[in-house]
C-alpha positions, 0 to 999 in steps of 0.5 A, a space after each residue: 030272339 035267342 039272342 035275349 033268351 041267352 043274355 038273360 039266363 048269362 044274365 042270371 048266372 051272373 046274377 047268381 054266382 056273385 051272390 054266390 061268391 058274397 055268400 062265401 066270403 061272408 061264410 069265410 070270415 065268419 069262420 076266420 073271426 071264429 078260428 081266431 078266438 078258439 087260436 086264441 084261447 087254446 093256443 096257452 092260458 092267459 097271462 092272467 089264468 097263470 099261477 105261480 102256487 101251483 108251479 110251486 107245487 110242481 116243482 115241490 113233488 118233482 123235487 120229492 119224487 127225485 129226492 125220494 129215488 137217491 139211494 140213502 134219502 127216503 121221505 123227501 118233504 120239499 118246499 118251494 119259494 118262488 122269485 116273482 112271478 111269470 114273464 110275458 115274453 113277446 116278440 123283438 124285432 132287432 136293427 143294426 145301423 152303424 154304431 148302434 142298434 135298435 130293439 123294437 115289439 112286434 106289434 098287430 093289427 093297427 090303432 086301437 085295435 094293436 097289440 104287441 105279439 106274445 111268444 110265450 111266458 118264463 115260468 118264475 125263478 126259483 129262489 131258495 128250496 128247502 128239503 126235510 128227509 130220513 138220511 137229510 143229516 149224513 153229509 154224503 147224503 145232503 151234498 147228492 140232494 144238493 146236487 141233484 136239485 141244484 142240477 136239476 132245476 138250474 137253482 145255485 147249491 147256495 140256495 137249497 138247503 137239506 136237512 134231516 127229519 
């Protein structure tokens, strides 16, 4: 009789442990789905939310701030023109074989849920910068402004125009 009681208790414990494991498993699955959804939202902005105009305004403010710190230059106003928009950058896998190498985009998932692995965005390229400032008529100040802006923003000097106000 003692043996039946032990089997009954062990059986109940096994069932309870199995139910508890199942609940923990469901909870972990639910938590991983929530974490994935939040990580996509918090890992950066979506491609459609990137605003080239806001980026251009940010660069304009930085150019103006930089120019106003140059000796002989004051009250700078800048306009930045961009070449295109943001460019998505996807992870690639390179395979070298013999005389040719093969690059392939890394994908996640399978079937209809397959998607390329996005690693970031490349800012739009600056097409040109126009700067109007006091002191911009002086050749030395103009040269200083063009050199500083060219170096700071990696823009060719022939894409920067400076004039006096």
